N, C-alpha and C positions, 0 to 999 in steps of 0.2 A: 879806256875802261871797257872791259870785256863783258858787255851786256847789250842786249837789244832794247830799244826804247819801249817796245810793247811789253817787255817782261820786267819793267822797273818795279811795279807794285809787288810782283811775286818775289823778286830778289830782296826788296826792302823787308818783306815779311820774313823771309828765311834768315836774313841778317839779324833781325830783331829776336828771332827764336834762338839763334846762337848766343846772343848777348844775354838773353834771359836764362838759358841753360847754364851759362858761365857765372851767374849770380847777380846780374843787374836787374833791378825791379822794373821791367818793361812790359806793359800790357798792350792790348789791341788799340787802346786810345792813342798811344804814342805812335803807333804805326800810321794811323790815320793822320795825326798831326804832322808826321814826317812827310807824307805824300803831299799834303796841302802846302807845307813849307817849300818843298821842291818845285811845286807848280809856280810858286811866286819867284823863287830864287833862280830856278833852272839848274841844269847839270852841265853847262858848257865848260866850266873849269873844275878840275878835280878838287882843288883846294876849297872852293865854295861848297862843293858837294860834301866834303868832309866836315866842315864846320856847321853846315845846316843839320846834318844828322847828329853831330855832337851836341848842338844846342837843344835838340829835342830829346835825345836818349839819355843824356847825362844829367844827374841831379846832384852829384857830389864831386869834389875835386879828385878824391882818391880813385874814382872810377875811370879817370882819363887814360891811365896807362893801359888798362885792360882793353878799353875801347880802341885805343890807337893800334894795338897789336891786332885786334880782331879786324879792324877796317883794312889795314894794309895787307893782311893775308887773305881775307875773304874776297875783297874786291879785285884781286888779281884775276880770278876766274871763278865765280860762284858755282859753276857747273862741275868743277874738278876738285872735289874735297879730298881725293886721294893725295893730290899734290900738296894740299894744305896740311894734311896729317904728317907728311914727310918733313915739312918745314918746322913742325912743332916738336920734333924729337930733340932731346937734350943736347945731342952732339952737334946740332946746328949752330950752337953758340961757341964752338971752339973748345980747346982743352982747358982754358982758364975758366970759362963759364961765367954767366951772369945770374946770380942766385935768384934775385927777385923776378927777373924776366922769365927764367925757367919755371919758377913757381906759378906765375900767372899763366904761362903757357899750358901748364897741366890742366887748368880750368878750361882754357880754350880747346885743348885737345879732347877733353872729355865731352864738351858741348858739341864740337864738330863731329866727333865720332858717332854721337847719337843720331846724326843726320844721315849716316851711311847705312846701306843694306847690302853688304858685300856678298858676292857669289863667286864660286870657282877660285880663280887666282886672287881675287880681291879679298876673299876670306883668309887666305894665307898671309896677305899683307897686313890685315888687321891684327892677326895673332902676333906678328912681329912687332907691330907698333905697341901693342899692349905690354909686351915683354920689355920694350925700351922704357915705357913710362913707369913700370913698376920696379925697376932695378934699384936695389938697396933700400927699397921702401920700408921693409920691416925694421931696418936700423934707424932710418931718418924720420919715420912717421911721428915719433913723439916730440921731435923738435920742429916739425913743420907748422907754419902758421895756419890757423883755421881758415883765414881769409883766402889763402892761396891754394887750399886743397881741392883736388878734383872730387867728383862725386864718389868714385870708388874709394879714394883715400878717406873721405868723410865717413863712409860706411864702416871702414876698418877702425877709424878713430872712435866711433861710437861704441864698438865692441870693447875696445880697451878702456874707455871711460866707464863703462858699465861695471868694471871690476875695481874702480878706485873707491877709496873710503877716506873719511875725515876723522882721524883718531883724536878728537878733542879730549884732553885729560878730564877725569871726573873731579867734581868739586864737592866739598862737604856741605850738607844741608843742616837745618836746625833740628831735624828729627833724629831720634836715637833708635837703636835696635839692640836686643840682647846679644852680648858677645863675651864669651868666656875669657877672651884675651884682651878685652877692652881696657882702656886706661881709666875710665870713669866708674864710679860706684852707682849702681841702680838702686837707690834707697827704697822706693816703693816695693820693688820686687824682693829686696832683702827682707823687709818687714813681713811681707806675706809668707815668705819661706820660713821665717822664724816662728810664726804662729803655728804652722803645720808641724814643726819639729819640737814644740814644747818650750822654745826659747832657751833651752839649755846650751846649745851650740848654735851660734849664728854664722852661717856661711854667706860671705859677701857675694852678691850678684853684681856682675859688671856689664857695662854697656859701652857702645861706641857710636859715633855719628854715622848716619847713612850717607854714603857717597853715590852720586849719580851724574850722568852727563848733563851739563847745563843746556838749556835750550839753544838751538841754532836758528837764527832768523836771517833769511836771505832776501835782499832787495835787489832785483835784477832789472836792468835797463833793457827795454825791447824796442827802442826807437830805431829809426832807419839807419843811423850810423853804427848801431850795435847789432843789426839784424843777424848777420852770419854767425857772430860770436854767441849771441843769446840763444840761438837754436842748439848749439853744442852744449852750452851751460845747462840748458833744461834737461838734457840727457844726463849730465853729471848730477844735477839736483834730484832727478828721479832715482838714481842709484843710491845716493846717501839718504834720501827720504825712506826708502824701503830697507835700509840697513840699520837704522837706529830710530829711537822715538824722539819726540819733541823737536822735529824739524819743521819750520814754517817758511813757506816761500811766497813772496809777493812780487809781482812784476809791475813795472810802470813805464809809461811813455808820456801821454798827456793826462792819464788817470791811473789810479792804483787798483790792482786786481789781485785778490787772494786766490792762488791756484794750488794750495796745499792739498786739498781734498782730491783734486784730480791726479796729482803726482803719486798718491798712495796706491793707485792701481798697480798691481804687479806686472801687468803686460805693458811694456813701454810704448807700443804702438797705440793701444787704447788710451793710455795716459796722455800721449802727445796730441791725439785727436781731440780729446776733451779739453786740453789746455788751449789748443788753437780755437776751438769753438767758444771758449770763455773769454778770450782776449779780443777786445774791440778796437784797440789802438795799436795794433802790431805794425812795426816799421813806419811809424808816423813821426811826429815831433816829440820833443822832450821838455817837460816842465818838472825838473827835479825838485825845485823848492816847493812847489804846490803839492807834489805827491808826498814829499817828506812831511809836510805840514799835516796832510791827511793821515799819514801813518802815526805821527805823534799824537794826534787827537783821538783817533779811533782805535788803534791797535797797540800802542806802546804799553799801556798798563796791562793788557791781556798777555802779551808775548814776551816782554823784556824783564820779567821777574826771575829770581833764582840764578843770578850771574849769567845772563844770556850773552852769547857771542853773536855779533851782527856782521854779515858779509855784504858789503855794498858793491855791486858789480855795475860799473858805469864808466863811460869815457869823460864824464864831467861837462859835456857840451850842452849847455842849457839854453832853451829858446828864450827864456825870460832874462838872459844875461845875468844870472846869479842873484836876481832880486829876492831878498829874504832868505837866501840859501844858507848863509853863514849862521843865522840864528837857529834855523831848523836843524842844521848839522850839530850845532853845539848842544841843543836839547837832546838829540838822539844819542850823542856821545855820552852825556851825563846819565842817560837812562839805562845803559847797558854796561856789561863788564869790559868788553873789548869791541872796538869798531875797526874792521879791516876793510880797506878800499882796494878793490881789484880793478885795474884799469888797463885795457888792451893797448892804449897809446904808449905805455911804458916799454913796449917792445922796440921802440925807436931809440937809438943811442942819442944822447944829448937832448932828450925831451925836456922842455921847460914849461912850467905852469903859467902860461901866458893868458889863456882864456879866463874870464872873470869867474866863471863857475868853478873851475879847478882851484883858483886862488882862494875862493870863499870856503871850499870844502876841506882843503888840505890841512889847515891848523887843527882840525877836530878829529883826526884819525890816529889810531895807535900803530897802524902799519899800512904802508902804501906799496903794493906789489903788482907786477905785470901778470896778466892772465890772457894768453893768446894761443897756447898750445898745450899738449898733454903734459909736457915737462913742467910747465908753470903750475899746473894743478897738483903735480907731485910735490913741487916745492912748497905749495900752500899746505899740503898735508904734513910735511916735515915741520913747518913752522908751528902748526897747531899742536903737533905731538910733543915738541920740545918746549913749547910755551915761550918762545923768544919774542917777547913783545917790546918794541922800542917805539916810543912816540916820534912821529915824523917832525922834523924841524921846520919844514916848509920849503926847502930847497931840494932840487933833484940833481943827483950826481950823474955825470955823463957816463 
């Protein structure tokens, strides 16, 4: 292992910064814990060193692959990030390529590149690396998974998301308005007009029902397992909130928070800052059943009238193992016109509803769709525009 014993703490700190820049939730406390663990375990064997850092820095199984790549690249020589950058180029994986590995490497490349301050010839090398990382990006960005995007790709994706809209068809209300081509007779208006004309000739006044977009209510999961996706969804929700009226957004982790007022600010940066300040349980645990129960008690009657459409954005992984979740989902489903569940886990082929929370929620939704990239948001818009609602049977096709 290419490092001096006296620089162990410094190298651990730099490694933690790279992982944090790549998307792993690692704070200074974990760096201190890692150093204490290494004092006990020692660094005599590389395998022990690997698993000691993994035990401290990893909190979810899906972070393992990113950590593995970062470890084996960084700890070859932490002082030579230029060599690290060359190893992260897409051509390093051969002509056939490894899609998932290449996508994760984009995040590592972005994180490691932020540690460099190139000068002279190194500046030219960085320009070449940037060109390699951005090849065909404009064509593939809409299909790239939010979880695997680099910082630069996320910035471009946010610009594309800002232009997306949800064209929910208008629905008829109980109110009428005067309409010369309407199919109904407006009797009060007809009688008033006959009095003014001396009742010799009665001209029939017509009316038709007022149509308007139904309310759109969004319940977005902001727990740790949804953190990277929920940040992108909030940008999407900001766009549609400022595009049409009657959009209500609530986020939940261990508690329910209404952020509709914050998202109505036209400036996306100000809106996101206010949302972040309002949320107290960001990237924490998930209590879906308890949060839905709170929504059904406090917000359902206010927001779900007039044929409301509900978008539920969550992976269905519940800390309470689905306790009471089925009953709350059933009540929510009966209170709205359509309930659409958007789940990032559907991006995996052969996904099966094995978690108890997913199995409790699935029978009570009208549509079950993946939402993990820009293309999936476009597909959602198409579904809403054409109104193709099919109740899910409870089984997932591979």
